[in-house]
N, C-alpha and C positions, 0 to 999 in steps of 0.2 A: 362608592367603591366596595363597601361591605356587601351589598347585594350581589355584586359580581363575584366576589370571593365565595360567598355562600353558595351561589349557583354552581361555581366550578367545583367546590367541595362536594356538593351533592352528586354531580356527574361522576366525580372520582369515586365516591362511595358506591354508586350503583355499578360502575364497571368493575370495581375491585371485588365486590361481593358476588357479582354474577359471573365472574371469570371461571372457566372450567379449570379443574385441577391440571397442573402442568404434567406432562408425561415424565416418568421417572428416567433418570439417567441409566444407561446400561454400562456395564463393566465387562470387559473381556476376561474370560477365565483362562488362566494358564494351566495347562495340564502337563503332568510328567509323562515321559515316554511309557508306552504300553507295558513294558517289562517291569517297571517299578510300581505300577498300580496294583494294589493288593485288595482293595475294597471291592465288594460286589456292588453293582449298580442298584439304586433304590427302585422299588416297585413303581410302576407308572401311576398307580392310584395315589400314592403318597406324594409324588412329585406334583400331581395336579392339585391335591389338597394344599400343599405348601404354596403353590402359585396363587391359588385363590386367597389364602391367608395373607400373603404379601400384597396382593392387589387391594384387599380391604384395608390393610395397614397403611398403604400409600395413599389411598383415598382419604382415610382418617387424618393422616398427617397433612395432606393438602388442605383439607377443610379447616384443620386447626390453625394452619398458617394464615389462611384467608380470614378467619375469625379474629386472629390476633391483629392483623393489619386493619381490619374493620374497627376493632376496639380502639386502636390508636387514633384513627380519624374521628371516631364517634366521640371520644373525650373532648376533642377540640370543638367539634360542632355543637355538642350539647351545652358546653359553656357559652358559646356564642349565642345559642338560642335562648338560654336563660338570661343573658344580658340584653339581647335585643327584644325579648318579650316584654320588657318594661318600657321600651321606647315605642311610641305610637306610629312614627313615620316608617318604621322598618317592618311593619306587620305583614305585608305581602311577601316580602323576601323570607321572613321567618316562617310563614306558613308553607311556602314552597320547600324550604329546607327541611322543615318538620315532616312534610309529606314524603319527601325523598328518603329521609332517614327511616321512617316507618316502613316504607316500601323495601328498603334495603334489609331491614331486620326481617321482614316477611320472606324475602328471597333466601336469607340465611336459614330461616326456619324450615323452608322447603328442602333445602340441601341437607339439613340435619335430619329431617323426617325420612328422606331417601336413604341416608346413611343408616339410620336405625332399622329401616326395612331390610337392608342388606345384611346387617348383623343378626337380625331376628331370625332370618330364614336360612342362614349359613350354618351347617352342622357343627363346625369346629369353633364357632364364635359365640356360643351361648354364655360363657362366663364373662367375656368382655361386654356382651350385650346388657347384662344385669347392671353394670356400672353406667353404660351409655343410655339406658332406658330413661325416657322422660326429657331428654335435652331439647327436643323439638317443642314440647309443651312449655318448657322454660323460655324458649325463644318467643313463643306466642305471648307469654306473660310480659316479656320485655317489650314487645311491640305495643301491648295494651298500656303498659306504664308510660312509654314514650308518647303514646297518643293522648295520655292524660297529663302531659307536661311534667311527669316525674322522671326526668332524664337520668338523674343520679341512680335511682332505684333500677331503672332499665339497664344501665351500664353495669351495675353490680350483678344483676341476674346473668347478663351475657358473660361477665367475668367468671361466674360459677360454671357456666357451660364450657368455657375454654379450659377451666381446671379439670372438668370431667373428661374432656377429650384428651388432655394430657395424661390423666390417670389411666385411661383405656390404652393409650399408646404404650405406657410403661408396663401394663399387664401383658401386652402382646409380645414383648421382647423375649 
């Protein structure tokens, strides 16, 4: 029964971490009649910059949510792997779960690397990039730690990454 649960959990991890960020909800804007509007419209360039800024913020928020979900599942799986690692009969299932876990961390690292690239080359995101810089390298360290059966250390590294993502979101408000 445990190998079946482990395989199901790995499948869930892979689909959860590889899922594309969900599109943002849209809200309708209510405007006052033209006679009561006294503000001048913003320049087209600033609107475009704000749109890019919001797009990056939404991408960051989606990735942060996915990483948090992943950490929730990771905690349970890492404990199961530590317990089943001592049992000789469950070695095959444990190895499959471990491989899936490392693959999921690698997928998360790739998404973090892509996010870092977006922030690095966007003109108005240099300050948040300084906080974000290095999160993909940290995820790589987590994958290496998990590969060496240091699951607790890998989880702590990923938790630090989640904290950095939250810090960047707070900077961007």
